[in-house]
N, C-alpha and C positions, 0 to 999 in steps of 0.2 A: 645290730642296734648300738653295740659299744663303739664301733667306728663312726656311726652317725652322730653320736653324742660327742665324741672326741673332736670331730670336725666342727660341730656347732660351738663347743667351748672355745676352740681356737679362733674361728671366724668372728665371734662376738667378744673376744678378749675377756672372758669370764674369770678364768683362773690361771695361775702360774705354777708350774711344777716346783715342788721343793718347799712350798709355803704351806702352813696349816690352814685348814678349812673347818669352820663350824658347820655341821650338817644337821638341819632340823630333822628329828627322828620320832615319828609317832608310832611306828610299828606296822602302819598300813601298807597297801601294795606300792604306792607311789614312793614313800620314804624309804622302804626297804630296797626298791630298785635304785634309788639315788644313792644311797650309802654303799650298796654293793658295787655299783658301777664306778663311783669315785675311788673306792678302794682298789678295784681291779685296775684302774687307770694310773694308780701310784700316788694318788693324793693323800697327804697326811691328814686324816679326818678325825674329828671329835663328834661323836653322836650326842646331840643335845635333846633330851626328852622333857617335855612339860606334862605334868599330871594336873589337869584342870579340875579333877574331882567333880565332874558333872554327870558321870554315868556309873557311880557307886563301884561295885565289885569289878565291873568292866574296865574302869579307868586303872585300877590297881593291876588287873591282869595285863594290860598293855605295858604298864611300867616293868613288870617282871619279864615280859617277852623281850622288850627292848634291851634290858640289861643283859640278859642271857645271849641274845643275838650278837650284841657288841663284843661280849667277852669271848664268844665262839670264833669271832673274826678278828680277834685281837685289836679291837678298835677302842680307844678311850671313851668312857661313857660319863656323861654329866646329866643330872636330872634336878628338877626343881618342882615345888608344889605351889598351887595358887588356889586361893579362895575366890574363884571367878565370879560367883554370884554376888558376893559382897562388893567386889570391884565394880560390877555392873551397876549396882544399886547406887553406890557412892558417886559414880561418874554419870549416872543417868544415861547409860548407853545399853545396847542390846548385848546379850550373852556373847554372840559372835564377835562383836566389836570389842568387848572386854577381853575375851581370849586372845584376839589379835594383838591388842595393845600390850598385854602382859608378856605375850610370847616374844614379840620382837624387841621389847625393851630388854628382856633377860638375854636374848641372843646377842644383842649389841654389847651388853655388859660382859659376856663371855669373850666376844671378839677382842675387845680391849684388853681384858685381863690376860688372854693367852697370845696376843699379838697376831691373830689370825688374819689372813688376807681378805676373806670373805665369809659370808653366811650363805650357804647353799640351801635352798628350799626346793620342794619336790613338785611344783606346779608344772603341769604338762600342757600339750596343745588344747585338749578339751576344756581344761580349766580356764584357758585364755578366751575360748569361744563362749564359755558360760559367763565370764566376766563381761565380755562385750555386750551380750544380750541383757544382763542384769543392769548395766550402766544405761543401755538404750531404754529399758523399761522405766528406770528412775529419772531419766532425763540427763543428758550430758552433752558436752562439746566434742570436738574431734578427738581430743586426747583420750576420752573415755571409750571411744569406739575402736581404739588401737589394741584392745585386750591388755594382756599382761606383758610387760617388757622383760627381755632377757636379763637386764641389769638395771638396778635402781640403787645408786649409792654403793653400799657394801652388800646388797642383796643380789644374788645371782641365781638363775633358774636354768640349770643345764638340761632339764627334760622337756623344755618348751618345744623342741623339735619333733617330739614323738607323741602318739596319741595314747589314749587309755588302753585301747585294744592292743597296741604294740607292747605296752608295759605288762599287760596280763600275759601275753604270749611269752615274753621274756622271762617272767617269773616261773612260768610252767616249764620252759626249756632248762632254766638253771636249777629247778627244783627248790626254790627259796620259799621258806615259810613267811607267813604275814598274819596280822590280826585284822578283823573287820570291825569298824566302828558302826555300831547298829543305828546311830543317828543319821548315817549317810543313806540309810534305806528308807527314811521318812521324808515326805514331801512338805513337812512342817515349816522347813526353812526355805526361803525364797530360791537360794542357789540350788538346793535339792529339787525344788519344784521344776526349775528350768532343765536340770539333768534328766529327771525321771519322767516328766510329762510334756514339757514344751518342745524339747529337741526331738523326741520321737514322733511327735505330731508333724513337726517341720520335715522330718525325714520321710514321711509318707508322701510329701509333695516332691522332695528331692533327696534320694537316699544318700548323696554325698554332701548334705548340708553342712556337716562339720568341717569338711575340707574347704567348701566354698566360703564359709564364714572365716575360716583361718586365713585363707588367701586375701579375703576383703580386708581383715585386720592389718595384714602385712602392707597392703597397698595404702591403707589410710595412715599407717605409721610413716610411709614415705611422704605422703601429703602432709602429715602433721609436722615433719621436719621443715618443709617449705613454709608452712604456716608459721612456725616458731621463728624462722629466720626473718620473715616479713615483720612480725610482731617486734622482734629485737631491733631491726632497723628503724622501726617507727619510733623508737625511744628518743631519737634526736628531736622529734617535734616537741617534747616536753623539756623546755629550756629552763635550767636552774638559774635562780637569781640570788646568790649568796648574799648580796647587800641587803636584800629585803627579806630574806629567809623564806622565799616561797618559789614555786615553779609556775611557768605559764605555758599553756597549750593554745595556740592560735586556731580559732574554730575554722577558718578558711582552709588552713593546711590540713586539718583533720578530715574535712569533708572531701579533700582531694584524694584521700586514700581509697583503695579498692573496696574495703568493707569498713567504713568508719566507725560504725557502732561496735563492731568486734574489736577494732584497733583500740577504741577508747577504753573497752573493758580490759584489754591486755595491759594497757598503760596504767590504769588505776588500781588494779587488783593487788599489786605489790604494796599499795599504800592502805589496804584494808577495805576497799570499796567492793561490795558484792556485785554480782551480775545484775541483780534487781536494781540496785541504786545506780549503777552505771547506766542502765536502760533508762531510768527516770532522768538522768543528767542529759543523755542524748536527746530525749524528747523535748527537753527544755532549751535546747540550743537556739531556737528562734523566739523564745519567750522574752519578756522584759528582764533587762539585767538587774542583778542584786540578789537572786535566789541563792541560798547556801545549802549544800548537801553535806551530810556528816557520814564518815566511815564508821561502821558499827564496831569493828574490831581494832581500831586504832585512834590516835588523837587527831588524825588529819581531817581537814574540812576542804571543801571545794566551793569557790564563788564563781557563779556564772556572770561574767562581765559582758560588755558590749560585743567585743570582737575576740575574746579569748576566755578560757577557763583558768582560774588562779588556784593553785593547790597550795595549802599552807597549814601550819600548826598554830593555833591561837597562842599568843604570847602569855607569859606569866603575868599575874595581876600586879599592877603597880599602884602606889598611893595616887589619890585623886589630884592632889595639889602639892606643889613644892614652893616654898617661900625663899626668895633670893634677894640678897643685898647687893650692893655694888662691889663687893669684895670677890676676887677671883676664886678664893678658896671655898666659897659657898656654892660654886657652880660645878661641883664634882658629885660623884655618885648619883647622877641623874639617869633616868631611862633613855636619854639620847646625849650625845656628846656635844656640849657647848663650852666655848671659851670666851672671855670678855676682856676688854681693855678700855681705858679712857685715854683720849688724846686731845690736845688743843686744836681748835679749828683756826687755821691761818691760810696764808696765800698758797702754801705748799700742800694743804690738805686735799686729799682726793677720795671720793666716795666709791667704794667697791659696789658695783651694780649687780653683782651676783645674787640670786635669790637665797643663797647659802649664807649670805652676810646681812645682818640687820644693822643699819647705822641710824642712831637716834640722837636727838638733842637731849643731852644729859639733864639740863635744867627743867625739861618738861616732864621728866619721869618722877614718880613717887615710889620710893622703896619702903618695904621690900616688894619686888615684883613677884607675880604669881605665874607659875608654869602649871598648866592643866590641860586636860582634853577638852575638846570643843563639846558644846551642848547645844540642843535645839533652841532657837531663839537668839543665839549669838550673832552679833553684827560688828562690822568695822567699816572704816572709810578707806578703801584701797588706796595705796600711794598713787598720786597723780590725779585723783578724783575729788569731788567735793561731796557727793552724796553717799549716804550709808548704803551698805549691802549686807544682806544675811549671808552668813557663812554657807548655809545650805544652797543658796543661790550661786554663790561663788563655786562651790564644789560642782554644781550641775553644769555650770558654764564652762568649767575646765575639765568636764568629764572625768572626775575622780570616782573610782569604783568604791564599793563599800569598804573593802579592805584598806584602801588608802585613806578613806575618811576616818576609819578607826584608828589609824596610826598618826593622825594629825594632831600635833600639840600646838597650843597657843600660849603666847606670853602676854601678860596683862600688867597694866599700871593701874592700881586701884581696880575699878570695874571696867576699864577701857582696854580693848584689845590693841596692843601695839605691833604684834607680829604673828602671822601664821607661820610658824617656824619652818624655814627652808622654802617658803613659797611667796609671801607678799607681806610688806610692812604697811603700817597705818599712816595715812597722810598727816595726821595730827601731830605726829612725833618726829616729823622730818627735820633734816637740817635746813635752816634758812639763814638769811643775812645777818640775824641777830645771835646766831649760835656761837657760843664761846667754847664749849667742850662737847666732843662727840663720845657717845657711849656705843661701842662696837661689839657686836656678838657674832661669833662664827659658829655655824653648825657644820660639823664634820660628816660628810656623806660622799661616797664614791659615786653615787647616782644623783645626777642633777634633776630635781623634780620641777616640773613646770608649774 
């Protein structure tokens, strides 16, 4: 068994000789085997024991045993005490989850304090099988069906290659003492129920069920790597647009993926969208554009547009209106970048036709101008036209999505709109043959908006 574990550690790059290792040590069969084996293999171990004070005198008995075992084997011993029940109540989690959070938090603090290369814990193959079944019962994706991994960050599990039966046989051969946690004999906890009742029933159908499930988990772990690579490559579908502060996902490109619903979840989960919300988004792909979805655990929102999904963070609130004179100094500290200048209109004068430039007859303007967001009922007379048009109709005709509408600013002279900034000027304020002075406003943007 020692050679088997040594090979497993090497093949999975779990530990490096000569560097310290924090070993979780409860005093039970598994942790005694782990500490003894690592010590025999020459690793510089520190036995880390947690007293959760959940089993009264039995918890104190375990602490005494662990201390004496470490001293007898000349292994450094560290211990800590936790008020586990209080932590569980404060965090509104189960006792099991509270103990896990407290244990790993302390292990990591020890690792950093002593510069250890890793935290070794005593999970074995049967634990991995039980985890696989536990996740399946609760509901999980392919990752949850892979059982426990040999390495997760600084957490390593050198015993995953051996079974509970092999560990018990090794303890007997080496004549190693251990303590028994009475809570492991109760089927009160879900994991114990799987170990004590479910797996024995499954073994009646197939006596090798533990080996079969372990091999299945290994196969699924390989499949999960392929899955992860596919999900990683799909990230190119989500194109970042730094100019507008959002990212777009073309719906057509998404639907060409082998499993578009799953790919969508993989793309969105890093932004805080749950699998449930991701499913709602997927079902809405053929619905009318304009629906917005919110991530529960982050500030991100997602807009379902006509042919794409737009991922964005709502901008900070800005004042509703800004009053601007014809002085360039007043066109600073605005929510968008505008610059102005006045120039005589003569034979050399040329009108910039870019939608990012607004050119107006200075004498037709009434200052101060007003810069504000558009409102329902707003209308203007688009340049080159004679009839009025509602902004809502203009937006619809030009296929602006909800996010683009929200970002649209308008510039007004008194109550008349003279410019949809960066889009279209009003015909009433155009340059004509009577214009003497032009008032020119430039909107700085890297993206030309239609």
